[in-house]
C-alpha positions as CSV (number, residue, x, y, z in Angstrom):
1,A,0.0,0.0,0.0
2,S,1.2,3.5,-0.8
3,S,1.9,6.0,2.0
4,L,-1.2,7.9,1.0
5,E,-3.3,4.7,1.3
6,Q,-1.8,4.0,4.7
7,A,-2.5,7.6,5.8
8,L,-6.1,7.4,4.7
9,R,-6.5,4.2,6.8
10,S,-4.9,5.7,9.9
11,P,-7.3,6.0,12.9
12,P,-7.1,9.8,13.1
13,L,-7.9,10.4,9.5
14,R,-10.5,7.6,9.4
15,A,-12.2,9.2,12.5
16,F,-12.1,12.6,10.9
17,N,-13.7,11.3,7.7
18,D,-16.3,9.3,9.7
19,L,-17.4,12.5,11.4
20,R,-17.7,14.3,8.1
21,L,-19.7,11.5,6.6
22,A,-21.9,11.5,9.7
23,Q,-22.7,15.1,9.1
24,V,-23.6,14.4,5.5
25,Y,-25.9,11.6,6.5
26,S,-27.5,13.9,9.2
27,F,-28.2,16.5,6.5
28,Q,-29.7,13.9,4.3
29,A,-31.9,12.8,7.1
30,L,-33.2,16.3,7.5
31,E,-34.2,16.3,3.8
32,A,-35.5,12.8,3.7
33,S,-38.8,12.3,2.0
34,S,-40.1,9.6,4.3
35,P,-39.7,8.4,7.9
36,A,-38.0,5.2,6.7
37,E,-35.5,7.1,4.7
38,R,-34.8,9.5,7.6
39,A,-34.3,6.5,10.0
40,R,-31.9,4.9,7.5
41,F,-29.8,8.1,7.3
42,L,-29.8,8.6,11.0
43,A,-28.7,5.1,11.6
44,L,-25.8,5.5,9.1
45,S,-24.8,8.8,10.8
46,S,-24.9,7.3,14.2
47,D,-22.7,4.4,13.0
48,R,-20.1,6.8,11.7
49,I,-20.2,8.9,14.8
50,E,-19.6,5.9,17.1
51,E,-16.9,4.5,14.8
52,A,-15.0,7.8,15.0
53,R,-15.3,8.0,18.7
54,A,-14.1,4.4,19.1
55,L,-11.1,5.0,16.8
56,E,-9.9,8.0,18.7
57,P,-11.4,7.8,22.3
58,A,-8.9,10.3,23.7
59,E,-9.5,13.0,21.0
60,A,-11.8,15.6,22.5
61,G,-12.6,17.2,19.2
62,Y,-14.3,14.1,17.9
63,H,-16.5,13.8,21.0
64,Q,-17.3,17.5,20.7
65,R,-18.3,17.2,17.1
66,A,-20.4,14.2,17.9
67,G,-22.1,16.2,20.6
68,L,-22.9,18.9,18.1
69,I,-24.3,16.4,15.6
70,Y,-26.5,14.8,18.2
71,T,-27.6,18.3,19.3
72,Y,-28.8,19.1,15.8
73,W,-30.6,15.8,15.7
74,M,-32.2,16.5,19.1
75,L,-33.4,19.9,17.9
76,A,-34.6,19.0,14.4
77,L,-35.6,15.4,14.5
78,D,-35.5,13.5,17.8
79,P,-35.6,15.0,21.3
80,A,-34.5,11.6,22.7
81,K,-31.0,12.3,21.3
82,Y,-30.4,14.5,24.4
83,G,-28.7,11.6,26.2
84,E,-26.2,11.0,23.3
85,A,-25.4,14.6,23.0
86,A,-24.8,15.0,26.7
87,E,-22.6,11.9,26.8
88,A,-20.5,13.0,23.9
89,F,-19.9,16.4,25.4
90,A,-19.1,14.8,28.8
91,D,-16.5,12.5,27.0
92,A,-15.1,15.6,25.2
93,A,-14.8,17.4,28.6
94,A,-13.1,14.4,30.2
95,A,-10.6,14.3,27.3
96,S,-9.9,18.0,27.4
97,P,-11.1,19.6,30.7
98,N,-9.8,23.1,29.9
99,R,-11.3,23.5,26.3
100,V,-13.9,26.1,26.9
101,S,-15.6,25.6,23.6
102,I,-16.7,22.2,24.7
103,Y,-18.5,23.7,27.8
104,N,-20.0,26.5,25.8
105,Q,-21.5,24.2,23.2
106,W,-22.6,21.8,25.9
107,A,-24.3,24.7,27.7
108,D,-26.0,25.7,24.5
109,M,-27.4,22.2,24.1
110,E,-28.6,22.2,27.8
111,A,-30.3,25.5,27.4
112,R,-32.1,24.4,24.2
113,S,-33.3,21.5,26.4
114,R,-34.5,24.0,28.9
115,N,-31.9,22.8,31.5
116,F,-30.9,26.3,32.4
117,E,-29.3,25.5,35.7
118,R,-27.0,23.0,34.1
119,A,-26.2,25.4,31.3
120,F,-25.2,28.2,33.7
121,E,-23.1,25.7,35.6
122,L,-21.2,24.8,32.4
123,L,-20.7,28.4,31.5
124,R,-19.4,29.2,35.0
125,H,-16.8,26.5,34.5
126,S,-15.8,28.0,31.1
127,L,-15.4,31.4,32.8
128,D,-13.3,29.8,35.6
129,V,-11.0,28.3,33.0
130,D,-10.7,31.5,30.9
131,P,-12.5,34.6,32.1
132,E,-11.4,36.6,29.0
133,W,-12.8,34.3,26.4
134,A,-15.5,36.5,24.8
135,P,-17.5,33.8,23.1
136,T,-18.4,32.4,26.6
137,Y,-20.1,35.7,27.4
138,H,-22.0,35.5,24.1
139,Y,-23.2,32.0,25.1
140,L,-24.0,33.3,28.6
141,S,-26.1,36.1,27.1
142,R,-28.0,33.6,24.9
143,V,-28.8,31.3,27.8
144,H,-30.0,34.3,29.9
145,A,-32.2,35.4,27.1
146,M,-33.6,31.9,26.6
147,A,-34.3,31.8,30.4
148,G,-36.1,35.1,30.1
149,Q,-33.4,37.0,32.1
150,D,-33.1,40.1,29.8
151,S,-31.0,42.3,32.1
152,E,-28.5,39.5,32.7
153,A,-28.5,38.8,28.9
154,D,-27.7,42.5,28.3
155,A,-25.0,42.5,30.9
156,A,-23.3,39.4,29.4
157,L,-23.5,40.9,25.9
158,R,-21.9,44.1,27.2
159,R,-19.1,42.1,28.8
160,S,-18.6,40.1,25.6
161,V,-18.0,43.4,23.7
162,E,-15.8,44.7,26.4
163,V,-13.6,41.6,26.3
164,C,-13.4,41.5,22.6
165,A,-14.8,44.4,20.6
166,T,-13.9,42.6,17.3
167,M,-16.2,39.6,18.0
168,W,-18.8,40.5,15.4
169,E,-21.5,38.1,16.7
170,G,-21.5,39.8,20.1
171,C,-21.5,43.2,18.6
172,L,-24.4,42.5,16.3
173,D,-26.4,40.8,19.1
174,F,-25.7,43.7,21.4
175,A,-26.8,46.2,18.7
176,E,-30.0,44.2,18.2
177,V,-30.7,44.3,21.9
178,L,-30.2,48.0,22.0
179,I,-32.4,48.6,19.0
180,S,-35.2,46.4,20.3
181,S,-35.1,48.2,23.7
182,G,-35.5,51.6,22.1
183,Q,-31.8,52.6,22.3
184,A,-31.0,52.7,18.6
185,D,-28.7,55.7,18.9
186,D,-26.5,53.7,21.2
187,A,-26.3,50.8,18.8
């Protein structure tokens, strides 16, 4: 076998490709024309996700990506995928306990499941790890907004812009909040 063929069969590259294929199958499931076709694509996607996680069990990024894919499924197709999403994020956190993006995405999944207390707990951990990571404040703002805590959402957005004024998502969201609250001149 050539060195390219060997590289393509290596566990890291196979796992990466499995996750990409899982995403493709997930998108196909979303566009499926029948419940049977949707179930077939979801099964294919799930097989690829679990294969990738098994090939590289210590690689946090693969577990994190699996958590995101399961979150999309949970939101769009099957609320019962919550358990798989939470497990994948927990595995990612165990593999890389200081990667704040894992906790931020996990918190977003928890908030979308209306588990606000757990979402806030995960975001507090992110801030303990890196209090200057602006995206965490953006996630915090979104979770506060989802929980109906508008003043806290506003404060978190303000902090996100203070920490990193070049993070365009935070700036746009903050401007939207200002406009919707009648403070367009400040936006």
